[in-house]
Backbone as a ProteinNet text record, in pm:
[ID]
protein_1_A
[PRIMARY]
MYILAEIEAALHPHGFSGGLHYQSVTGSTNTDAREAALAGAPHGSIWLADAQTSGRGRADHRWESESGKGLYLSILLRPKLAAQYLQWLPLATGLAAARATHACTGLTVDIRWPNDLLIGPRKLGGILVESKLTSNTDPPSAEFVIVGIGINVYQLVLPLELDATSIALELERNSQRNQTPPKHPSQRQQLLLALLKTFPEEYLSLHTVEGRHALPVRLLQTSSWLTGRSVRVHGPQACTGVTAGLDANGMLLVETETGIQTITTGGIRALASAHQRTY
[TERTIARY]
19369.5	19503.8	19559.9	19581.5	19723.5	19860.3	19993.9	20099.1	20134.4	20181.1	20314.4	20399.5	20474.9	20598.6	20576.8	20486.9	20468.7	20411	20311.2	20256.1	20373.3	20452.1	20578.4	20645.4	20683.6	20799.4	20707.1	20607.3	20506.2	20537.2	20546.2	20536.5	20646.3	20711.2	20827.9	20881.9	20833.3	20898.8	20756.3	20612.4	20495.9	20474.6	20588.3	20619.6	20548.8	20492.4	20480.5	20578.7	20653.6	20767.2	20737.9	20623	20599.8	20584.1	20606.9	20533.9	20439.1	20455.6	20287.8	20260.4	20131.7	20121.3	19987.9	19970.1	19892.7	19858.9	19738.5	19711.7	19516.4	19517.8	19428.7	19240.4	19224.4	19144.2	19152.7	19069	19174.6	19015.2	18978.4	18862.7	18822.5	18983.8	18947.3	19057.2	19027.1	19197.6	19219.7	19139.2	19150.6	19192.7	19145	19181.4	19324	19391.8	19502.7	19565.7	19556.3	19634.2	19617.1	19549	19498.9	19607	19621.3	19707.4	19787.3	19887.1	19994.1	20055.1	19948.8	20011.2	20051	19943.8	19989.1	20137.3	20099.8	20276.6	20379.7	20347.9	20458.4	20502	20391.2	20405.8	20441.6	20556.2	20540.3	20453.5	20471.9	20426	20436.1	20302.5	20284	20312.3	20286	20254.3	20095.6	20102.4	19964.6	19911.9	19778	19724.4	19658.4	19610.7	19553.5	19517.3	19379.9	19349	19226	19211.2	19127.6	19030.6	19025.6	18824.2	18880.3	18703.1	18698.1	18587.9	18609.1	18496.2	18415.6	18507.7	18395.4	18454.8	18439.5	18460.3	18356.7	18341.8	18276.3	18336.4	18212.7	18227.1	18200.6	18192.9	18120.7	18040.4	18022.6	17932.9	17906.8	17982.4	18040.4	17926.5	17908.9	17856.7	17889.5	17791.3	17899	17939.3	18050.7	18106	18100.2	18011.7	18028	18149	18231.8	18413.6	18408.5	18324.2	18338.4	18479.5	18512	18671.3	18683	18782	18835.4	18735.9	18643.5	18542.9	18538	18629.6	18683.3	18784.6	18835	18906.7	18963.9	19034.2	18992.1	19140.8	19151.7	19305.5	19272.9	19389.3	19388.7	19539.5	19547.5	19723	19735.3	19857.7	19831.3	19940	19914.2	19956.5	20006.1	20116.3	20113.9	20185.4	20112.9	20096.1	20134.3	20240.2	20293.9	20214.5	20040.4	19961.8	19894.1	19865.5	19730.6	19623	19511.6	19378	19262.5	19270.6	19184.5	19215.7	19333.4	19342.3	19333.8	19345.6	19338.8	19147.2	19085.1	18979.1	18908.9	18986.9	18948.6	18994.6	19086.5	19126.7	19020.7	18903.8	18826.3	18736	18721.6	18729.1	18834.6	18946.1	19040.7	19073.5	19052.3	19058.1	18970.1	18856.5	18766.9	18779.9	18831.4	18924.8	19023.3	19093.3	19182	19144.7	19039.2	18933.7	18870	18822.4	18753.5	18826.7	18954.4	19098.9	19132.1	19156.5	19219.1	19121.4	18953.3	18876.5	18849.3	18863	18835.3	18932.6	19036.2	19144.1	19189.1	19128.2	19133.2	19010.5	18927.9	18769.7	18700.6	18714.7	18646.5	18541	18555.6	18356.7	18413.6	18301.6	18282.7	18246.4	18300	18251.3	18227.8	18095.8	18068.8	18114.2	18099.8	18122.2	18055.8	17975.6	17836.4	17944.2	17907.4	17987.9	17974.8	18017.5	18170.8	18221.9	18137.1	18225	18224	18110.8	18062.3	18146.2	18137.8	18201.5	18045.4	18018.5	17907.7	17917.9	17842.4	17803.4	17686.9	17651.1	17480.1	17418.1	17300.2	17225.3	17308.3	17426.6	17442.7	17588.8	17588.1	17658.4	17793.2	17974.8	18019.8	18176.1	18201.7	18226.5	18247.5	18367.5	18348.7	18488.6	18517.3	18598	18606.3	18670.6	18687.2	18789.8	18803.2	18917.6	18897.5	19010.5	19005.4	19130.8	19132.5	19270.4	19272.6	19386.1	19392.2	19477.3	19458.5	19503.7	19585.3	19658.2	19749.8	19681	19729	19650.4	19792.5	19913.3	20061.7	20105.9	20049.1	20048	19975.2	20017.5	19885.4	19921.2	19852.5	19759.1	19731.8	19624.1	19652.9	19653.5	19734.9	19755.8	19737.3	19791.2	19749.8	19839	19866.7	19951.1	19951	19830	19861.3	19701.7	19676.9	19579.4	19527.6	19443.7	19447.6	19334.1	19358	19270.8	19224.3	19132.3	19077.1	18937.3	19024	18902.2	18868.7	18687.7	18666.6	18593.4	18635.4	18586.2	18520.4	18356.4	18327.1	18371.8	18456	18541.7	18453.8	18439.8	18382.8	18248.9	18199	18020.4	18003.3	17849.1	17775	17622.7	17630.5	17497.3	17544.9	17441.6	17495.7	17316.9	17305.5	17202.7	17138.7	16980.5	16920.8	16917.5	16862.8	16894.7	17019.6	17105.4	17253.5	17215.5	17187.2	17165.8	17328.3	17383.1	17474.6	17486	17692.8	17701.6	17829.9	17886.1	18058.7	18105.1	18231.6	18261.2	18240.5	18199.1	18205.7	18038.9	17925.4	17807.4	17808.7	17882.1	17900.3	17903.5	18037.9	18084.4	17947.1	17868	17741.6	17658.2	17602	17513.4	17534.2	17699.2	17738.4	17698.2	17771.8	17789.8	17586.9	17475.8	17357.8	17327.3	17294.1	17339.3	17359.3	17474.1	17559.6	17544.8	17481	17490.4	17632.9	17756.3	17856.7	17904.1	17976.9	18034	18065.2	18029.7	18082	18248.5	18270.3	18410.9	18459.7	18543.5	18592.1	18637.3	18608.6	18597.4	18805.2	18839.7	19019.8	19008.5	19123.5	19236.6	19223.5	19218	19181.3	19354.4	19398.2	19585.9	19620	19550.6	19536.4	19482.8	19331.3	19298	19423.4	19444	19530.4	19625.8	19700.6	19846.1	19808.2	19661.7	19621.3	19664.1	19530.1	19552.7	19685	19766.9	19870.2	19975	19925.8	19967.8	19884	19749.2	19659.2	19640.3	19595.3	19624.8	19756.4	19847.8	19961.1	19951.3	19892.5	19928.6	19818.6	19680.2	19622	19666.9	19678.8	19726.8	19831.8	19949.7	20049.8	19999.2	19855.4	19782.3	19770.5	19710.5	19721.9	19804.7	19904.7	20044.4	20069.3	20027.6	20034.9	19920.7	19974.5	19862.8	19770	19845.1	19746.1	19653.7	19734.6	19662.8	19550.4	19543.8	19433	19323.5	19313.5	19244.4	19181.8	19294	19203.4	19153.1	19171.9	19083.2	18912.2	18880.9	18711.5	18605.8	18775.1	18718.9	18699.4	18816.9	18788.9	18730.7	18666.7	18517	18368.6	18356.2	18251.2	18270	18348.3	18367.7	18329	18380.6	18374.9	18248	18178.3	18100.4	17910.7	17793.2	17711.3	17591.9	17681.2	17602.5	17622.6	17732	17784.6	17727.7	17617.1	17527.8	17454.3	17325.2	17173.6	17097.5	17145.9	17091.9	16960.5	16927	16765.9	16823.2	16900.4	16923.9	16866.3	16837.6	16809	16941.6	16951.5	17058.9	17059.7	17105	17113.7	17208	17138.1	17244.3	17223.7	17286.2	17277.1	17242.5	17276.5	17238.4	17122.8	17023.3	16948.1	16828.9	16867.1	16747.5	16762.6	16654.1	16656.3	16671.4	16727.2	16747.9	16809.8	16886	16914	17096.8	17166.7	17301.4	17322.9	17474.6	17535.2	17673.3	17761.6	17879.3	17959.2	18024.5	18121.2	18220.6	18220.8	18301.2	18405.2	18558.5	18644.3	18725.1	18657	18703.8	18661.3	18586.7	18476.1	18436.6	18344.7	18189.7	18110.7	18024.9	17877.7	17791.4	17801.6	17649	17548.9	17412.3	17285.5	17163.5	17107.9	17029.5	16885.6	16879.2	16698.5	16580.4	16501.5	16430	16469.4	16521.7	16526.6	16705.1	16749.6	16881.9	17031.5	17129.9	17222.6	17328.7	17283.5	17364.4	17448.6	17569.5	17734.6	17719.2	17715.8	17735.7	17848.5	17843.8	18011.4	17993.7	17867.2	17913.7	17784.8	17774	17665.7	17658	17581.1	17542.3	17469.9	17408.2	17347.3	17246.5	17145.2	17093.7	16997.5	16963.8	16883.1	16784.1	16667.5	16548.5	16425.4	16338.8	16218.2	16191.3	16123	16093.8	15989.9	15859.8	15756	15781.5	15891.5	15917.4	16033.7	16069.3	16159.1	16103.7	16173.9	16120.2	16232.7	16198.8	16273.5	16255.2	16420.5	16380.5	16456.7
21953.1	21965.5	21845.5	21736.8	21646.5	21686.3	21636.3	21653.3	21569.5	21606	21440.9	21429.7	21490.4	21508.9	21311.6	21304.1	21215.2	21116.2	21092.8	21032.8	20972.7	21008.5	20978.4	20901	20914.6	20861.3	20698.4	20740.4	20613.7	20499.8	20494.4	20459	20321.6	20369.1	20232.1	20108.9	20161.8	20064	19958.4	19986.9	19907.3	19811.8	19895.5	19837.7	19881.9	20005.3	20101.2	20180.4	20115.6	20158.7	20214.7	20263.5	20363.3	20477.3	20522.9	20686.8	20754.8	20837.3	20925.3	21034.5	21003.2	21127.8	21189	21351.7	21365.8	21462.3	21483.3	21610.5	21669.1	21835.8	21859.5	21851.2	21797.6	21802.4	21688.4	21586.3	21521.7	21420.6	21385.1	21377.9	21197.2	21130.4	21001.9	20916.8	20919.8	20849.9	20717.5	20634	20472.9	20498.4	20656.3	20695.8	20709.9	20791.4	20852.8	20708.4	20644.8	20521.5	20415.7	20401.8	20330.4	20375.6	20516.5	20566	20528.5	20592.4	20574	20447.6	20301.3	20144.1	20143.6	20153.4	20133.9	20147.4	20297.9	20321.3	20326.8	20204.7	20143.1	20203	20250.9	20307.4	20203.5	20157.2	20054.6	20011.5	19889.1	19841.4	19926.3	19952.9	20025.5	20199.9	20212.6	20337.9	20399.3	20510	20573.9	20700.4	20692.8	20786.2	20860.8	21002	21073.7	21200.6	21244.5	21353.2	21418.3	21510.4	21547.8	21578.8	21583	21627.9	21512.9	21474.6	21414.8	21434.7	21498.6	21520.4	21408.4	21313	21226.2	21040.6	21063.8	20927.3	20851.4	20736.3	20599.6	20539.9	20451.2	20264.6	20204.7	20095.6	19954.7	20016	19949.7	19928.8	20089.8	20147.4	20303.5	20380.4	20326.7	20428.4	20560.5	20668.8	20801.7	20803.9	20812.2	20803.5	20969.6	20994.1	21169.7	21172	21283.6	21268.5	21413.6	21544.5	21618.6	21639.3	21792.9	21889.3	21846.5	21745.6	21793.8	21708.3	21623.7	21561.9	21403.5	21366.5	21206.1	21154.5	21051.3	20993.6	20949.6	20961.2	20908.9	20842.5	20766.4	20701.7	20598.6	20545.6	20469.5	20327.5	20223.4	20152	20086.9	20110.9	20023.4	19908.7	19773.3	19617.8	19576.8	19506.6	19431.5	19320.6	19242.7	19095.6	18995.5	18912.2	18778.5	18678.1	18686.1	18583.2	18479.3	18380.6	18407.2	18485.8	18436.8	18580.1	18497	18364.8	18310.6	18405.4	18423.8	18492.7	18623.5	18687.5	18792.7	18812.9	18758.3	18731.6	18779.9	18761.2	18796.6	18943.2	19018.3	19157.3	19212.6	19269.9	19323.6	19328	19204.7	19146.1	19200.1	19136.1	19166.7	19298.4	19392.3	19556.4	19612.8	19555.1	19585.9	19534	19403.1	19376.2	19489.1	19510.1	19635.2	19798.8	19832	19971.3	19965.7	19815.1	19834.7	19828.5	19735	19772.1	19889.4	19990.6	20094.5	20179.1	20211.3	20264.4	20264.5	20124.7	20108.7	20156.8	20159	20152.5	20321.9	20398.4	20531.1	20596.7	20529.2	20602.2	20501.3	20372.8	20289.6	20267.4	20261.1	20254	20127.5	20082.5	19884.1	19915.6	19865.7	19835.5	19715.1	19727.8	19577.8	19600.6	19462.8	19450.5	19370.8	19437.9	19387.9	19320.7	19211.7	19172	19261.7	19279.4	19252.7	19343.5	19461.5	19571.1	19702.6	19659	19818.6	19765.4	19916.9	19938.3	20011.4	19976.1	20016.1	20042.9	20089.1	20093.7	20111	20002.7	19979	19937.8	20041.8	19973.6	20064.6	20188	20281.1	20273.9	20289.9	20322.8	20382.9	20347.7	20445.8	20479.9	20318.3	20395.6	20233.6	20248.5	20159.9	20142.9	20071.6	19967.2	19903.8	19955.4	19912.2	19884.1	19768.4	19724.8	19642.9	19748.2	19675.5	19603.5	19577	19485	19469.2	19444.2	19413.4	19303	19199.5	19032.2	19002.6	18909.3	18862.4	18776.6	18705.6	18546.6	18469.9	18493.9	18459.1	18393.8	18389.3	18253.8	18148.6	18060	17960.8	17896.3	17950.6	17973.1	18157.5	18190.6	18378.2	18402.5	18559.8	18627.1	18794.1	18899.3	19021.7	19097.7	19133.8	19309.7	19362	19384.8	19554.5	19540.6	19565	19584.9	19715.2	19760.6	19915.7	19859.5	19911.6	19901.2	20073.7	20099.6	20194.5	20246.2	20283.9	20290.7	20415	20471.3	20553.2	20584.4	20634.2	20684.3	20826.3	20799.5	20901.8	20949.3	21034.8	21148.2	21257.8	21390	21489	21492.1	21436.8	21521.9	21483.2	21605	21613.6	21615.8	21631.9	21659.7	21513.5	21420.8	21388.5	21356.3	21292.7	21296	21208.5	21184.2	21087.1	21020.4	21019.8	20860.4	20769.1	20836.2	20740.8	20668.9	20709.6	20591.5	20582.2	20715.3	20720.2	20733	20752.4	20774.2	20837.3	20891.4	20925.8	20925.6	20899.2	20907.2	21009.7	21137.1	21244.1	21221.2	21153.2	21162.9	21043.4	20927.7	20799.4	20842.4	20907	20976.3	21096.5	21152.2	21243.7	21134.8	21053	20981.1	20915.6	20865	20791.9	20867.5	20983.8	21072.4	21102.2	21112.7	21150.2	21024.9	20924	20752.7	20737.2	20788.1	20766.5	20902.4	20992.5	21131.3	21151.5	21136.3	21165.1	21295.3	21386.6	21488.4	21436.8	21505.7	21505.1	21428.3	21358.9	21308.4	21339.8	21419.3	21489.8	21406.5	21375.6	21234	21259	21146.6	21180.2	21188.7	21273.3	21323.2	21184	21319	21192.4	21145.7	21188.4	21212.5	21083.7	21056.1	20910.5	20793	20840.6	20706.7	20647.3	20733.5	20701.2	20645.2	20703.4	20613.7	20497.2	20476.2	20349.5	20281.6	20267.2	20205	20203.3	20230.2	20222	20087.6	20095.8	19978.5	19776.9	19869.4	19741.9	19715	19771.3	19701.4	19630.6	19654.2	19532.7	19421.8	19444.1	19310.8	19216.6	19255.2	19188.6	19193.4	19219.6	19184.2	19072.3	19106.7	18969.7	18861.7	18874.9	18728.6	18677.5	18733.4	18630.3	18555.7	18562.5	18529	18387.2	18342	18208.1	18113.8	18032.5	17955	17938.5	17979.1	17973.1	18144.4	18198.1	18375.7	18331.2	18270.8	18221.8	18166.2	18039.5	17982.5	18058.3	18095.8	18228.6	18318.5	18402.2	18492.8	18486.1	18358.3	18336.7	18366.9	18290.3	18282.6	18442.3	18516.1	18642.5	18748.5	18712.7	18779.6	18752.5	18645.5	18555.6	18615.1	18640.3	18712.8	18866.4	18911.8	19077.9	19122.2	19019.6	19081	18992	19020.9	19033.5	19008.9	19004.2	18971.2	18836	18775.1	18668.6	18501.7	18543.5	18372.1	18440.4	18360.2	18400.2	18522.1	18582.6	18724.2	18717.2	18754.3	18802.2	18891.4	18839.2	18932.6	18971.8	19054.7	19059.5	19084.5	19026.9	18997	19086.8	19177.9	19316.7	19233.4	19231.8	19219.3	19123	19076.6	18939.3	18831	18818.7	18699.8	18709	18842.8	18827.1	18718.6	18761.7	18635.1	18671.4	18612.9	18643.8	18539.8	18559.5	18450.6	18461.9	18366.1	18383	18357.7	18444.2	18460.8	18292.6	18220	18086	18093.6	18166.2	18179	18200.2	18174.2	18211.9	18063.3	18073.4	17960	17965.9	17851.5	17868.7	17978	18106.4	18224.3	18323.2	18334.4	18460.8	18521.6	18429.5	18413.6	18350	18483	18447	18401	18297.2	18138.7	18219.8	18205.1	18224	18112.1	18072.6	17963.1	18034.8	18004.7	18025.6	17910.4	17941.1	17858.6	17722.8	17771.6	17671.4	17558.6	17618.6	17600.9	17656.3	17659.9	17741.6	17793.2	17938	18030.1	18042.3	18045.5	18105.2	18284.1	18342	18495.1	18553.6	18531.9	18570.5	18742.2	18795	18956.9	19017.2	19145.1	19249.5	19283.8	19273.8	19306.1	19287.8	19308.8	19247.8	19385	19348.7	19495.4	19376.8	19420.9	19347	19335.2	19218.1	19207	19265.1	19315	19404.4	19296.9	19338.5	19250.3	19183.4	19196.5	19179.1	19111	19089.9	18982.9	18865.1	18863.8	18746.2	18624.6	18518.3	18392.9	18303.2	18207.1	18076.7	17959.5	17961.2	17826.2	17699.3
9720.5	9601.7	9644.7	9585.6	9578.8	9633.3	9700.3	9721.4	9630.1	9479.5	9373.4	9469.8	9493	9512.9	9604.1	9695.8	9826.9	9784.7	9618.7	9564.7	9483.1	9416.7	9297.9	9460.5	9540.4	9678	9677.5	9729	9732.7	9605.7	9539.7	9373.1	9405.9	9425.8	9373.1	9467	9637.5	9772.8	9645.9	9590.4	9603.2	9445.7	9339.7	9245.8	9109.3	9130.4	9033.7	8943	8889.1	8821	8723.5	8636.9	8516.1	8519	8663.2	8703.7	8743.6	8716.6	8802.6	8658.7	8580.2	8474.1	8574	8604.4	8649.8	8552.9	8544.8	8488	8534.5	8604.4	8665.8	8605.9	8463.7	8401.9	8317.4	8263.5	8157.2	8110.5	7987.7	7906.2	8014.8	8015.8	8077.2	8100.7	8223	8247.1	8182.2	8184.9	8096	7948.2	7867.3	7712.8	7789.5	7837.7	7877.2	7859	7950.9	7947.8	7850.6	7783.2	7713.6	7618.4	7586.6	7421.9	7447.7	7621.1	7667	7598.8	7643.5	7628.2	7494.8	7421.9	7259.6	7179.6	7267.1	7255.4	7317.7	7353.3	7459.7	7611.8	7661.3	7880.7	7891.8	7985.8	8063.4	8180.5	8221.1	8380.8	8471.3	8526.3	8668.9	8628.6	8549.7	8552.2	8542.2	8618.4	8656.8	8587.3	8532.2	8532.2	8649	8625	8800.3	8751.1	8798.4	8699.4	8804.1	8859.3	8951.7	8899.7	8797.6	8744.6	8588.4	8557.5	8385.4	8329	8218.3	8163	8089.1	8033.2	7989	8068.7	8175.4	8293.4	8250.6	8180.3	8212	8283.9	8344.9	8370.6	8281.2	8293.5	8226.3	8165.4	8057.9	7916.9	7843.1	7900.7	7846.7	7968.2	8010.3	8176.7	8182.2	8182.7	8232.9	8357.3	8415.5	8586.4	8604.5	8657.9	8710.4	8770.8	8682	8758.5	8821.2	8905.9	8960.7	8978.7	8987.8	8990.9	9165.2	9202.7	9301.6	9417.7	9344.1	9443.3	9515.4	9393.6	9395	9384	9339.6	9338.3	9178.8	9131.4	8936.5	8898	8879.9	8848.2	8757.1	8692.9	8612.7	8644.4	8615.8	8611.3	8514.1	8428.2	8323	8371.4	8379.4	8377.9	8226.8	8227	8117.8	8185.3	8231.8	8313.4	8240.2	8354.2	8291	8354.4	8314.4	8359.2	8271.6	8232.7	8168	8170.5	8060.9	8081.8	8141	8210.4	8265.9	8408.3	8506.3	8592.1	8610.2	8512	8460.5	8475.3	8485	8480.6	8635.3	8734.6	8866.6	8890.7	8767.3	8824.2	8867.5	8818.3	8831.3	9033	9020.4	9159.2	9310.6	9259.1	9284.9	9346.1	9227.9	9267.4	9392.9	9360	9501.7	9613	9614.7	9749.6	9764.4	9696	9736.4	9775.2	9710.4	9725.2	9880.5	9899.1	10042.2	10151.6	10124.3	10213.6	10267.5	10119.8	10147.3	10171.7	10184.7	10245.9	10378.9	10417	10514	10627.7	10590.1	10640.8	10681.9	10545.4	10594.5	10651.3	10665.5	10756.7	10802.1	10807.9	10929.6	10784.6	10708.5	10644.6	10602.4	10574.9	10540.2	10399.6	10304.3	10167.7	10078.5	10036.4	10012.4	9809.7	9768.8	9680.9	9592.8	9456.9	9364.5	9258.3	9213.2	9096.2	8993.8	8925.9	8866.4	8932.1	8918.2	8947.9	9000	9160.6	9230.4	9336.7	9360.6	9537.9	9585.7	9697.7	9768.7	9939.2	9977	10087.2	10160.9	10171.3	10179.4	10064	10045.4	9881.4	9815.7	9834.6	9709.5	9682.9	9531.9	9506.4	9544.8	9613.6	9611.5	9494.1	9390.5	9336.4	9226.4	9170.4	9038.3	8990.1	8941	8898.9	8676.3	8601.8	8454.3	8459.1	8436.7	8325.5	8174.6	8173.9	7976.4	7953.7	7815	7789.8	7673.9	7673.7	7496.4	7493.2	7459.8	7457.7	7303.8	7348.2	7238	7172.3	7098.5	7077.2	7023.8	7021.2	6967.3	7092.4	7218.7	7314.5	7342.4	7435.7	7444.1	7594.6	7716.9	7679.2	7625.6	7582.8	7594	7680.4	7688.5	7755.6	7758.6	7784.4	7776	7700.4	7622.5	7615.8	7696.3	7728.3	7820.5	7868.4	7997.5	8054.8	8147.6	8144.7	8217.3	8292.3	8466.3	8568.1	8575.9	8597.9	8588.6	8733.8	8875.3	8945.5	9003	8981.4	9067.8	9189.8	9313.6	9401.3	9445.7	9480.2	9550.5	9699.5	9682.2	9875.9	9927.1	9786.9	9906.1	9879.4	9774.4	9742.1	9856.4	9890.9	9925.3	9903.9	9695.4	9693.1	9564.4	9568.3	9383.5	9348.5	9199.6	9153.3	9221.8	9243.7	9333.2	9259	9089.7	8998.5	8981.1	9054.6	9043.4	9150.4	9269	9371.4	9434.7	9422.2	9448.2	9607	9659.4	9788.3	9762.3	9872.4	9926.3	10023.5	10062.2	10208	10312.5	10240.6	10347.8	10355	10284.6	10249.2	10426.7	10372.4	10478.6	10618.3	10633.2	10736.9	10841.9	10764.8	10758.7	10862.4	10782.9	10804.4	10907.3	10945.7	11047.8	11232.3	11146.4	11289.2	11339.4	11227.7	11306.2	11377.7	11277.8	11364.8	11422.7	11514.1	11623.3	11750.7	11666.1	11749.5	11809.5	11708.7	11722.3	11627.6	11673.6	11568.7	11470.7	11364.9	11201.7	11183.2	11138.6	11138.6	11004	10926.6	10852.9	10725.7	10616.5	10523.1	10549.7	10484	10519.3	10390.1	10366.4	10214.1	10149.3	10005.9	9872.3	9891.4	9912.6	9960.7	10024.4	10125	10232.2	10141.3	10138.2	10025	9883.7	9811.6	9701.3	9749.7	9834.1	9934.2	9973.8	10048	10047.4	9968.5	9857.6	9731.5	9672.7	9659.1	9613.1	9715.8	9825.6	9885.7	9873.9	9870.8	9878.3	9735.4	9621.4	9529.6	9459.6	9478.8	9418.2	9528.3	9670.3	9685.9	9643.5	9632.2	9531.6	9427.8	9336.2	9220	9203	9318.8	9322	9372.1	9461.5	9495.5	9351.8	9285.1	9119.7	9046.6	9127.9	9085	9110	9238.8	9331.9	9315.6	9322.5	9396.3	9453.9	9619.1	9739.9	9716	9647	9657.5	9600.2	9408.9	9374.5	9428.5	9536.1	9618.4	9710.3	9789.8	9908.7	9859.9	9773.7	9730.1	9658	9639.4	9609.5	9823.4	9870.2	9994	10073.2	10081.8	10101.5	10082	9887.1	9868.3	9908.5	9937.6	9947.6	10134.3	10214.9	10321.1	10364.3	10182.9	10157.4	10127.6	10019.3	9885.3	9989	9973.9	10015.8	9895.6	9794.9	9647.3	9591.3	9663.7	9611.9	9630.7	9720.6	9754.7	9841.3	9801.7	9936.8	9841.1	9770.7	9705.9	9566.9	9635	9489.8	9361.1	9265.3	9128.2	9042.7	8984.9	8838.8	8769.9	8640.4	8574.9	8453.7	8404.4	8330.2	8238.4	8055.1	7984.4	7886.2	7826.9	7685.9	7782.7	7889.5	7996.7	8097.1	8073.2	8127.3	8215.5	8317.7	8385.2	8508	8656.3	8768.5	8864.5	8969.5	9056.5	9148.3	9231.8	9334.3	9314.4	9374.8	9352.6	9433.2	9353.3	9439.3	9419.2	9450.7	9431.6	9293.3	9288.6	9169.2	9117.4	9004.4	8954.1	8947.5	8897.1	8894.3	8840.2	8715.3	8642.9	8722.3	8843.2	8884.5	8839.5	8739.7	8689.6	8800.3	8783.9	8905.3	8890.6	8932.1	8944.1	9030.4	8907.1	9021.3	8965.7	9072.6	9062.5	9009.3	8898.5	8794.2	8800	8789.2	8736.6	8713.8	8588	8495.4	8552.5	8695.1	8652.7	8714.7	8730.9	8739.1	8626.7	8598.9	8527.1	8495.3	8447.4	8496	8368.9	8497.7	8420.1	8380.3	8247.4	8200	8209.4	8169.4	8108	8178.4	8189.2	8227.5	8382.4	8407.8	8594.5	8638.9	8856.6	8839.4	8938.6	8990.5	9058	9140.4	9275.4	9394.7	9314	9342.2	9294.2	9383.2	9330.4	9387.6	9467.4	9597.6	9742.1	9643.5	9594.3	9531.4	9427.1	9368.9	9263.1	9294.1	9384.1	9476.7	9483.2	9455.7	9452	9488.9	9573.6	9651.3	9525.2	9476.3	9409	9451.4
[MASK]
+++++++++++++++++++++++++++++++++++++++++++++++++++++++++++++++++++++++++++++++++++++++++++++++++++++++++++++++++++++++++++++++++++++++++++++++++++++++++++++++++++++++++++++++++++++++++++++++++++++++++++++++++++++++++++++++++++++++++++++++++++++++++++++++++++++++++++++++++++++++

């Protein structure tokens, strides 16, 4: 169970001035946050649930949200940033989640463009960023942005077809690999408190020239997917090739047989070794 008083006490020092909204069960924290945003909820509001019955990821993929097993939250932002800088938000959030997880567990989290958290080849969590843009500013900006974060914590059994993992499973694998006593996974409470510290730091970094310049370098140091990885791109820009970094807006560059493609939508998966090519 969450200790709500401790979470609420941690909000204001880190810039979450909108307050905490907790439900034991909800459909989707992102849906709750969007409805509240349209009704005027303030910047820095957080929606937290112990379980989701209609949790979702990017492209409306279902997100398994078993009660008491994972971290499920959404953060409402009313940013004063140009939309071009907000395009970095999923990756910046990935850095925040990777830092928080490592601080609490010692596990190293990989980031798969644009919004997946992995440990090795298995998915640990995901990020869903949704926004409402306003057209009366030049350059365009966002009326509000909702950042949804889901991380598997305690699950010991996950459907094979999901190719997923959890903090508990990875700590168990480490103990078997190193022949050491199993380490109990950090409580969700501690992971959440760590995330409430790292996320504002990453978000605020988008507000400075120095922070924006440093972000791609830090991502290249954290993610094994951004350069030199043979991938298949899914979605409207379907193609295969080798990742070649990020452009100035955080979009993925993929070197294909026909040249460099800038991927602005969709997702990537590792290309099966039998089909790998060198371009």
